N, C-alpha and C positions, 0 to 999 in steps of 0.2 A: 604535185612536185613543187618543192619550195625553191624559188629562184635564188641563185647565189649571186647577189646583186653587187653593184659597185660599192666602194666604201661610203659610209654615211657622210663623211666629210665632203664628198663630191656632190652632194645633193643640197643646194643652197636653200631650197624651199623649207627644209627642216628648221633652219635658223632665221627664217623670215620674221622680222619684227620692225616696228617703226625706228627710223634713225634717231639717235640720241638728240641730234640738233632739232629734229621735228618735235620730239617730246618736250624739250626744254624751251623751244622757241628762241634758239641762239643762232649765231652766224655759223655757216657751214665750215668756215675756216678755224673754228674753235678746236683746240687740241682734243683728241679722241679720249684719252684717259680721264681727264676731268669731266668731260661730257658723260661718259659712262658712269662715273661715280655719282654725279648729280642726278642722273636719270635712273639710278638704281638698276642699271642694265649691264650685267657683266659681259666681258668680251665673248665673241661667238664661240671660241674654242672651249672656254670654261662652261658656257651655257650648254654646248653640245655634250660635253663629258658628263655634266650633272644630269642632263636630260636622259642620257642613255642609262645612267645608274638609277634614275627614278623609274624608268620603264622596267628595269630588272627588278627593282624593289617591289613594284606592283605585281610582277609575275610571282614573286614569293608569296604574296598574300592571297592570290586567287586560288580557286579550287584546282586540284590536279586534273579534274575532268573538264576543265575549261579548254575550249578548242586550241588556244595558243599553247597551253601546257602539253596538250596531247601531241601537237606538232613537234614541240621541243623534245619530248620524250622519243618520238619516232626518229628524229634527226640524230639523237644521241645513240640510239640503237643501230642505225645505219652506219654511223661513224665507227662504232665498236666492231661491227662485222667487216667493214672495209679495212680497218687496221689489222684484223686477223689475217686477211688474205693479201695484205700489201707486199709488194716486191720492189726491189730497187728500180725496176723498169716502169712500175705503175705509180703514177703520181697520186698523192693523197688529195682528197677533196678539200677545197678551201672551206672554211667555216662560213655559214650563212650569217646574214645580219642578225637573225633571231638568236643564233648561238653566240655571236659576239656580245649582243646585249645581255643575254642571260649570264654570261661568264664575266661581265664587267665588275660585278661585286662579289664573286665567289671567294676571292682571296681576302675579303675584308672581314669575314666571320666564319665560324665553324657551323656548317649546316646542321650537324647533329645536335647542337645546343640551342637551335632556334625554337622560340616559344611555339606551342601548338595552336592550331585553329581547327575546330570541328565544323567544317563547312555544312551549310544547310541544317544546322542543329535546331535553330529556331524557326518554326513555320511562320509565314507572313501574318497569320492571324493572332499569334501569341506575342503580344507586345507589353504585357503586364509583368511586374515583378512583385514578389510577396513581401515587400517592405516599402515604406514611404521614404522618399528622398526629399528633404527640405533644404532649400537654398534661399536665404534671405536676400532681398534686393536692396537692403539698407546699406549704408556706408559701414566701413570696418569699425569705427569707434562706437557708433550707435548700436550696431549688431552685437558688439562685445558687451556693451552695457546691459542690453536686454538679455543676453545669454547668462551673464553673471547673476542677474536678478532671478531668472527662471531656475538656474541651478540652486540658488539659495533656498527657494521655496518649492523644490521638486517634490514629487509624490514619494511616499514612504516605500513604495515597491519599485522605484526606478533605479536601475543600475546604469551608471554612466561610464562609457568607455571612450577614451581619447586615443587617437592614433596620429602619428606624424612620420615623415621620412626626411632624410637629410643627407647631404654630401659635404664633407669638410676637406680642407687642404691638408690637414694632418692625417686624416684617415684614408682608408682604401675601400672603394665600393660605396654602395648605397645602404644606409642604415635605416632601420624601422624601429620605432618606439611605440609601445602599447601600455597604457595605464588604465586600470579598472578601479572605479570608486563606488563603494557600496552606498546604500541610502543613508547610513549613519556617518558618512564622510570618510570612512577608513579606506585606505588604498589596499585592496586585497590582492592585487596581482600586477606585476610589472614584467615586461618582456622586451628583449632586444633581439633583432634579427639583422643579419647582413646578407644581402642578395647578390653581391658581387659587383664587378666593374663593368659588365656589359648590360647595364640597366640605367634608367634615368630616375630622378627623384619621383617623377610621375608614376613609374611602375611601382616604386616603394609605397607611395600613397595608396595606390590601387590594392596592392597586396596587404598593406596594413589594415585597411578596412575589412578585407576578406578574412584575415586572421582574427580580427576582433569579433566578427560574426561567428566564426568557428568556436572561439572561446565562449561566447555567449551561449552557444548551443550546449557546451559541456557543463554549464552550471544552471541552465534554464529550469525553472520550476513554474507550475501553473500560477498565473497572475503576475509574473514578472514583466516589467517593461524595460527593454534595453534601448538606450539612446547612444548611438555611436557617433562620435564627432571627428571630422577631418577638416583641415584648413585648405584642402585642394578641391576646387570646384570641378575641375576637369575629370578627376577620378570619380567623383560622385555622379556626374553626368554619365560616365561610361557604365557604371553599375546600374544606372536607371534605364539604359537603352539596350535591349536584346538585339544582337547582331553578330555577324561573322567577322567583325573587325578585330584588330589586335586588342589584347586585354580580355579576350573572350573566356579564357580559362578561369580567370578570377570571377568573372560574371557567372559562369555556370556553377562554380563552387558556392558563391554567395547565394544564388537562388536555391540550390539544393539544401544548404544548411539552414537558410531562413525558413524554408518550408518545414524542416524538422522542428525548428523552434516554435512555429505556429501549431504544429501537431501536439506539442507539449503544453499548449494553452498559454504561451507567452507571446508578447508583442515585441517588434523590433522596428527601429527607424534609423535612417542614416541622415546626418545633419551637418550642415556647413557651419564652422565656427571660424572667425577671422584669426589669422595667425599674428603673433607678436603684438598682442593688444592686451596684455595682462590678464589673460584667461588662464587661471592656475593649472587646470588639467592639460590644456594645450601646451603650456610652457614645460610641464613635466614630460609629456610625450616627446617634445622637441629635444629636451636634454637627453632623454633615453636614446633617441634616434642618432644624436651626435656621438654618444658613447658606442652605439652599435657599429659605427664606421671603423672602429678600432679593433673589432673582434673578427675572427676568421669567417670567411663567407660560407654560407650553407647552400649556395647554388652557383652553377656555372652557366645558367641559361642566358641566352642573348635575346633581348626584346626587339620587336620591330621598331619601337620608338627610338631605341638606341641606334639602330642601323640608319633610320631616317635622319636623325640628328648628325650622325657621322657623315652622311652624304652632304649635308649642309655645311659641316665643318670643312670637309675637303674642298668644297666649292669655294668657300671663303678663303682658304689658304692658297688655292691655285690663283685666285684673283689677286690677292695681295702679292704673290710672287711675281705676277706679270706687272703689277704696278711698280714694284721695286726694281724691275729690270731696266738697266740704263737710266737710272734715276739720279746718278751722281754727277757732280760737276755741271749742274744746270744753273742758269742765271738765277739770281735771287728773286727776280720778278715772277718766276714761274709758279704755277698753282701749287705744286708739291712742296715748294720751299715755304709757302705762306700758310698752307692748310694741310695738316696731317691727313693721310688717307683715312677716310671714314666710310667704309662700305655699308650698304643698307639694302633691305629688300623693298623699301618703299621710298618714294620721293619725300624729302623732309621739308614740306611746306604745309601750312595750315589750310583748311578748306575755306570756301566762301571768299576767295581773293580773286580779283580780276586777272585774267591770263596775261594781259600786258604788264601788270605789276610784277607777276612772278617771273616773266621772261626777263624783265629789266634787272631783277635781283640776280638771276643766273648770269646774265651778261656782265654785271659789275663784278661778280665773283671770279668768273673765268677770265675776264680781261678783254673780251672781244664783244664790242657792242656799240651802241649809239653814243659814243663820247669821242672827242677829237683825238685823244692820244692814240686811239685805235684807227679811226677813220683816216687820219693823215697818212698812216703807213700804206694805205691802199689807194691814195689819191682821191678819196671821196671828199676830203676836206683839205683846203689849202693851208690850214694852220692847225695847231693844237691848243690855241689859246681859249680860255674860258672868258665869259663876258666880264668877269671880275679882274682879269689880267693874268691869272695864274694858269698853269698847265691843266687842261681839262682831262683828268684821269679819274678812275673809280675812287681812289682814296681821297682825291681833292674834292669830288662832289659829295662824298659821304662825310668827310671829316673836317674839311677846311674852308670850302667856298663860303664867303661872307653873305652871298645872296640868300642862302638858306639857313642863316644863323639862328633865326627865331624858331623855325621848325625843328632845327637840329637839337634843340634842348630836350626833345622827347626821347632822343637816343640814349641819354644818360640820366633820365629823371629819377631813376631808382638810386643812383650813386652820383650825385652832381659833382663831387670832388674828383671822381675818377674819369679820365678821358677814355672814351670807347676806342677800340681798335678794330681793324678790318677783320681780324680773326674772330673777335667776339660778335661783330655785327653780321657776319656772313657764314659763320661756322658753328654757331651755338643755337639751340632752340629759342632761347629768350632773345638773343640778338637778331635772329632772322625775323621774328615777329615785329620787333621795333623797326627793322630796316624796311620791311614791307609797308608798315604804316608811314614811314618817311617817304618812300617812293610814291605811295598813294596820294600823299599831300602835295608833293612837289612835282611828280611825274618825271623826274630825272631818268635819263637813259631809256626812255620809251621812244618809239618811233614818232609819235605825234609831238612829243617835246622836242625832239631833234629837228623835225621839219619846221615847226613854228619858230624855233630859235634861229634856224638858218635863214628863214625868210626875213626875220627882224634884223639880221646883220647885213649891212650894206656892202661889206667887202666880199661877201660870199656870192657864188653864182646862184641864180634863181633856179626854180624847178625842184621837183622831188629828187631825192638821192636814193639810188637803188642799192642793191647788193646785200640787203638785210634779210633777216629771217621772216618766215611767213606766220600769219595768224597771231600776231603779237598785239594787235589793237582791235 
């Protein structure tokens, strides 16, 4: 019997995660929205809704014979039977948590168009594919140079096929381009395909390679060597890995057709080529793919990759909507007035940096930290004066304080004539790196810097000052 439990929202353990203040090492008084942004931790309600959809998404991908899906099917049958005999006096059963989860994404796509997965198709011991997959570890420029050289001196029996996929603002759907080049350099075949709007470029890359293998089979002769090139490594990895994951239909087709090519006495390999690096064949396939976005679609299929991306998109949109709620008529000193909302899935700081330095950077940006403009507001400091005589605030410490004039030159060493701004130093990748280096050299806004400074100032009270964040030194 499946329990018809309380709403998920009433179970706080589902949303249990470290506090943003703990993650960032900032004061607990810091405003919640900026902390969530900097900690890459979306609000609980957004996290909950996205988590529910992710669970439902996973249910779509697992086998119908999975215990969870068996229970879901049983519940649906019971509900149908209950609806048949329902009377005005008989209350309908409330949906279970499992039913709510499963139904959370049903309206976002048409189940009849969902790509198919043949569960348990590949036995655990069958992990080989009948073609080689070659992905260079070299950089794009070097890999392109080597490719062009190899193409120039290719064997006389080598037929080269380039594939690419694209999405354009002017077009509709995902376009696929395929170009076939014979050993004499003549382009013998070009093809354009549009796979519709419920796909990603990744799906186009995957299908493009599969279509190229099918075309190779249609012209294969004994002794032929087919080299198929794609600039999408993820698609090539998928075709290299037998599994029941999304994209399986392309994999099954590729394996069957490649085996047919081998039976004809020909060879085939899948290869990575860097995109947009003056590789002629790849550029041709790319232009064909762009043209394909403007032709009618040949498919209405919905890919799992598209659904997963759509869940992420809705999560971001919901988060942005919450951030923009009651965001008007705020003082100019607030976070949102100085820094545009920039949501992310990861904290935007480089590795190998001391935690105390990172904490100080977040405190300077949020405006709650070990500087007197903040400490005075809570009675932790008797004044807000810097040792230089100015008001000790984040922008003063980073931009103006003469005590750190020499070290500050590193903040704008790339453009000495341009004065850095707080937005540049704390809200851009290049600026954050320079700011962390500046904090590392000066120790400003760290707890140890604050305590040492307070002990040196005769007018301040002695002893350590409390009220700050944990684990910052």
